[in-house]
C-alpha positions in Angstrom: 11.8 -0.8 31.9 11.4 -3.7 34.5 8.1 -4.8 36.1 9.5 -3.2 39.2 9.9 0.2 37.5 6.4 -0.1 36.2 5.0 -0.9 39.5 6.8 2.1 41.2 5.5 4.4 38.5 2.0 3.0 38.9 2.0 3.7 42.7 3.2 7.0 42.1 0.4 7.8 39.8 -2.0 6.2 42.0 -0.8 8.1 45.0 -0.5 11.3 43.2 -4.1 11.2 41.8 -5.5 10.1 45.5 -3.9 13.0 47.0 -5.2 15.5 44.2 -8.7 13.8 44.9 -8.3 14.3 48.7 -7.5 17.8 48.2 -10.3 18.4 45.9 -12.6 16.9 48.4 -11.1 19.0 51.4 -11.4 22.1 49.4 -15.2 21.4 48.5 -15.6 20.5 52.3 -14.1 23.8 53.0 -16.5 25.7 50.9 -19.6 23.8 52.4 -18.5 24.4 56.1 -18.1 27.8 55.4 -21.8 28.1 53.8 -22.8 26.2 57.2 -21.1 28.7 59.4 -22.3 31.8 57.6 -26.0 30.5 58.0 -25.4 29.6 61.4 -24.1 33.0 62.3 -27.0 34.7 60.3 -29.6 32.6 62.3 -28.0 33.5 65.5 -28.0 37.5 64.6 -31.5 37.1 63.4 -32.7 35.4 66.6 -30.9 37.8 68.7 -32.2 40.8 67.0 -35.9 39.4 67.2 -35.4 39.0 71.1 -33.8 42.1 71.5 -34.7 44.7 68.7 -32.3 47.4 70.2 -29.3 45.1 69.8 -29.6 45.5 65.8 -27.2 48.4 65.8 -24.9 46.9 68.0 -25.0 43.6 66.1 -24.3 45.5 62.7 -21.3 47.4 64.5 -19.7 44.2 65.6 -20.2 42.6 61.8 -18.8 45.8 60.2 -15.6 45.7 62.4 -15.6 42.1 62.5 -14.8 42.0 66.1 -16.3 38.6 66.2 -13.1 37.1 64.9 -10.8 38.3 67.6 -9.4 35.7 69.8 -10.0 35.6 73.2 -12.3 34.1 75.9 -15.3 32.5 73.9 -18.8 33.0 75.3 -20.1 29.9 74.0 -17.7 27.7 75.8 -18.8 29.5 78.8 -22.2 28.3 78.2 -21.1 24.7 77.6 -21.1 24.9 73.7 -18.5 23.5 71.5 -18.2 23.6 67.5 -19.9 19.8 67.5 -23.0 21.1 69.2 -23.4 23.8 66.5 -22.7 21.4 63.5 -19.2 23.4 62.7 -16.1 21.0 62.3 -12.8 22.0 64.0 -10.5 20.6 61.4 -8.2 23.1 59.4 -9.4 21.7 55.9 -8.4 24.4 53.9 -4.7 23.8 54.9 -5.2 20.3 54.5 -6.4 20.7 51.1 -3.9 23.1 50.2 -1.0 20.5 51.1 -2.8 17.7 49.6 -3.3 19.6 46.3 0.7 20.6 46.5 1.7 17.3 47.3 -0.3 15.4 44.9 0.6 17.6 42.0 4.7 17.0 43.0 4.1 13.5 43.0 2.3 13.5 39.6 4.9 15.8 38.2 7.6 13.5 39.3 6.0 10.3 38.4 5.3 12.0 34.8 8.9 13.2 34.5 10.2 9.6 35.6 8.2 7.9 33.0 8.8 10.4 30.3 12.7 9.7 31.1 12.3 6.1 31.0 10.3 6.1 27.9 12.9 8.4 26.2 15.5 6.1 27.1 14.0 3.2 25.8 13.1 5.0 22.3 16.6 6.1 22.1 18.1 2.6 22.7 15.9 1.3 20.0 17.0 4.1 17.8 20.6 3.4 18.4 20.0 -0.3 17.7 18.3 0.5 14.2 21.2 3.0 13.6 23.9 0.4 13.9 21.8 -2.1 11.8 21.7 0.5 9.0 25.3 1.1 9.0 25.8 -2.6 8.5 26.7 -3.7 12.0 25.6 -7.4 12.3 24.9 -10.0 15.3 23.3 -7.0 17.5 20.8 -8.5 20.0 18.6 -6.1 22.1 18.3 -7.1 25.7 15.4 -8.4 26.9 13.1 -6.0 28.8 9.4 -6.4 30.1 7.5 -3.1 29.5 5.4 -1.0 27.1 7.9 -1.4 24.4 8.6 -4.8 24.7 6.3 -5.9 21.9 7.8 -3.3 19.4 11.3 -4.5 20.6 10.2 -8.3 19.6 8.8 -7.1 16.4 11.8 -4.9 15.7 14.2 -7.9 16.5 12.1 -10.0 14.2 12.0 -7.7 11.2 15.8 -7.1 11.5 16.3 -10.9 11.5 14.2 -11.5 8.5 15.8 -8.8 6.7 19.5 -10.3 7.2 17.9 -13.5 6.1 16.6 -11.8 3.0 19.8 -9.9 2.3 22.0 -12.8 2.6 19.4 -15.0 0.2 19.5 -12.1 -2.3 23.3 -12.0 -2.4 23.7 -15.6 -2.6 21.1 -15.5 -5.6 22.8 -12.4 -7.2 26.3 -14.2 -6.7 25.1 -17.3 -8.3 23.4 -15.2 -11.2 26.8 -13.5 -11.9 28.7 -16.7 -11.8 26.1 -18.4 -14.2 26.2 -15.4 -16.5 30.0 -15.6 -16.6 30.0 -19.3 -17.2 27.5 -18.9 -20.2 29.7 -16.1 -21.6 32.9 -18.4 -21.2 30.9 -21.2 -22.8 30.0 -18.8 -25.7 33.6 -18.2 -26.4 34.7 -21.4 -27.6 32.0 -22.0 -30.1 32.1 -18.2 -31.5 35.9 -18.5 -32.0 35.6 -22.2 -33.9 32.8 -20.5 -36.0 34.8 -17.5 -36.6 37.9 -19.5 -37.8 35.7 -21.4 -39.8 34.2 -18.3 -41.7 37.6 -17.1 -42.1 39.0 -20.4 -43.7 35.6 -20.4 -45.8 36.6 -16.9 -47.1 40.0 -17.6 -48.1 38.9 -20.7 -49.8 36.2 -18.7 -51.5 38.7 -16.1 -52.7 41.1 -18.8 -54.2 38.5 -20.3 -56.1 37.2 -16.7 -57.2 40.8 -16.1 -58.4 40.8 -19.4 -60.6 39.1 -19.3 -64.2 35.2 -20.6 -63.5 32.4 -20.4 -65.4 30.0 -17.5 -65.4 27.5 -19.3 -63.3 30.0 -20.4 -60.8 31.1 -16.7 -60.3 27.3 -15.6 -59.4 27.1 -18.4 -57.1 30.6 -17.4 -55.5 29.2 -13.8 -54.9 26.0 -14.9 -53.3 28.2 -17.4 -51.1 30.5 -14.6 -50.2 27.6 -12.2 -49.2 26.3 -14.9 -46.9 29.7 -15.2 -45.3 29.8 -11.6 -44.8 26.3 -11.8 -42.9 27.4 -14.6 -40.8 30.8 -12.8 -39.8 28.5 -9.9 -38.7 26.4 -12.2 -36.7 29.5 -13.6 -35.2 30.8 -10.1 -34.4 27.5 -9.3 -32.8 27.9 -12.6 -30.4 31.5 -11.7 -29.5 30.2 -8.3 -28.4 27.2 -10.2 -26.5 30.1 -12.4 -24.9 31.9 -9.5 -23.7 28.9 -7.6 -22.3 27.9 -10.9 -20.5 31.3 -10.7 -18.8 31.0 -7.1 -18.0 27.7 -7.6 -16.4 28.6 -10.6 -14.4 31.5 -8.7 -12.9 29.1 -5.6 -12.1 26.6 -8.1 -10.3 29.4 -9.8 -8.3 30.8 -6.3 -7.4 34.3 -7.4 -8.8 34.4 -4.6 -11.0 37.2 -2.6 -9.9 37.5 1.3 -10.2 40.3 3.6 -9.6 38.7 6.6 -8.6 40.5 9.9 -8.7 39.8 13.7 -9.1 38.8 13.8 -13.0 38.1 16.9 -14.7 34.7 16.7 -16.5 35.7 18.3 -19.6 38.5 15.5 -19.9 35.9 12.8 -19.8 33.5 14.4 -22.4 36.3 15.2 -24.7 38.0 11.7 -24.6 34.4 10.2 -25.1 33.8 12.2 -28.4 37.1 11.3 -29.6 36.7 7.7 -29.3 33.1 8.0 -31.3 34.8 10.7 -33.9 34.6 8.3 -36.6 30.9 7.3 -36.2 29.8 10.8 -35.8 31.3 11.7 -39.2 29.8 8.8 -40.9 26.1 9.7 -39.3 27.0 13.4 -40.2 26.3 14.4 -36.7 28.3 17.3 -34.7 29.2 16.8 -31.1 29.4 20.2 -29.1 31.3 20.3 -26.0 31.7 23.7 -24.5 34.5 24.7 -22.2 32.8 25.6 -18.8 35.7 25.8 -16.5 37.5 23.1 -14.6 35.1 20.9 -12.6 36.4 17.7 -11.0 34.6 14.6 -10.1 35.8 11.5 -7.9 35.7 8.7 -10.7 37.4 6.1 -12.5 38.2 7.9 -16.1 38.1 4.7 -18.1 35.0 3.3 -17.0 33.2 6.8 -16.5 34.5 7.5 -20.2 32.7 4.1 -21.5 29.5 5.2 -19.8 29.6 8.6 -21.2 30.2 7.2 -24.8 27.3 5.0 -24.4 24.8 8.1 -23.8 26.6 10.1 -26.7 26.2 7.0 -28.9 22.3 6.8 -28.0 22.1 10.4 -28.7 23.9 10.2 -31.9 21.8 7.4 -33.0 18.7 9.2 -32.4 19.8 12.4 -34.2 19.1 13.3 -37.6 21.7 13.9 -40.1 23.2 17.6 -39.9 21.9 18.0 -36.3 24.1 17.7 -33.1 24.6 16.4 -29.8 25.3 18.9 -27.2 26.9 18.5 -23.8 27.0 20.9 -20.6 28.2 20.5 -17.0 27.6 22.8 -14.0 28.4 22.5 -10.3 26.7 23.5 -7.3 27.4 23.1 -3.3 25.7 19.4 -3.6 26.8 18.0 -6.7 28.0 18.3 -10.3 25.7 17.9 -13.0 26.4 16.7 -16.8 23.8 16.7 -19.3 23.8 15.3 -22.8 21.2 15.9 -25.4 20.4 15.6 -28.7 18.0 17.3 -31.6 16.1 14.3 -32.6 12.5 13.2 -31.8 12.9 12.4 -28.2 12.2 9.3 -26.3 8.8 7.5 -26.9 6.8 8.1 -23.9 6.3 4.3 -23.4 10.1 3.8 -23.2 11.1 6.2 -20.7 10.2 3.9 -17.7 12.3 1.2 -19.3 15.2 2.8 -20.9 17.8 1.8 -18.3 16.6 -2.1 -18.1 18.9 -4.6 -19.4 18.2 -5.9 -23.2 15.3 -3.5 -23.5 15.3 -1.9 -27.1 12.8 1.0 -27.6 10.4 1.4 -30.4 12.7 4.2 -32.1 15.8 2.4 -31.8 17.5 2.0 -35.1 20.8 0.1 -34.1 21.7 -3.4 -34.0 22.7 -3.1 -30.3 21.8 -5.7 -27.8 20.3 -3.3 -25.3 22.7 -3.1 -22.4 24.6 0.2 -23.1 22.1 2.3 -21.1 21.9 -0.3 -18.3 25.8 -0.2 -18.2 26.2 3.3 -18.1 23.6 3.5 -15.1 25.4 0.8 -13.2 28.8 2.5 -13.6 27.5 5.8 -12.7 25.5 4.7 -9.4 28.5 2.5 -8.5 30.6 5.9 -8.3 28.0 7.8 -6.0 26.1 9.3 -9.0 22.5 9.2 -10.5 21.2 9.3 -14.0 17.9 10.0 -15.4 16.4 10.5 -19.1 13.8 12.9 -20.1 12.3 14.9 -23.1 13.4 18.5 -23.5 10.3 20.9 -24.1 12.1 22.0 -27.3 12.3 18.5 -28.4 15.1 16.0 -28.1 16.3 13.5 -25.7 18.4 14.5 -22.7 20.4 12.3 -20.2 21.2 14.0 -17.0 24.0 12.7 -14.7 24.8 14.0 -11.0 28.0 13.1 -9.3 27.9 13.7 -5.5 30.9 13.9 -3.4 32.1 10.9 -1.9 
């Protein structure tokens, strides 16, 4: 609303309030003059009765029949009296009060309605502006105005501008981080490959030396060297896994990880994930239980979702004891499809629960030699496909991962 509109509303408010005050004043004056007339008439009757006691009955009859209100020739006028001589106003104050009150009330209601309509229009305009901002529309500028919402509008515009700048800076920082992470991973690949070739050549040379006839002392030394080389080889494999993980994380951070999302059956995803981990489950002595609970499709990328589920199953397998099982279940409701994976182990440590999905975090009860990005990777894959994941301990014992996939 402009200054002109504000001035109109102010004038309407002042006028309506003034009329209402005038109406109330006129009404009070009407009551006052009624009392004055009543006392004047009472004094006149009393004086008349005192002068002529025989007229008492006649006065009562006139008052009862209210004949004194009838129109006709006014005796007081014949005697030279008018309302001003007796202190009685001749203004129809009651009707003035009623009209003023009605007009003031109408103006007040109209001005209130007009103000409310303008305020509602301004609020809706600001709401639409924020809705467009939230949907990703950029470059929106609010038309300047001078009203009671001007300060709010200015603060909203400043806040939105700052949020845009913060978002752009965060995107640049994330892209830079992803690029640096990718560069580090590529830089690691060359020395890792070189060291791996060197170790392979050393193993071949050691094998040739061991095959030749060597003294007993040299044979013992060869076994030690061979064991050290095996340790080096394990560390190289771990570095190669880290290099692959860094490349994957850089793609996730940069938003360049491509998904081929299609309707996929949940049971198929769980079955394929367990098949890929079959050898590990056998070595660990842990069973995997995946019941057939009917066809339920989710709109996801089969391969990446399977990788995410494999990390969760592997985590449960490593926490479960020999001779126990890892269980899976899934169900569907009108809002989402829920998948649960849990084990029969000790469960998560209480202090680990808030940090389980953080990168490179390793809990106190983790016994494997991983680098701590599996759960973080699974969380990223699930959330990028319109899902959420949480971890908690079951009341009966054991750790549980719960995934919910919402319709796209």
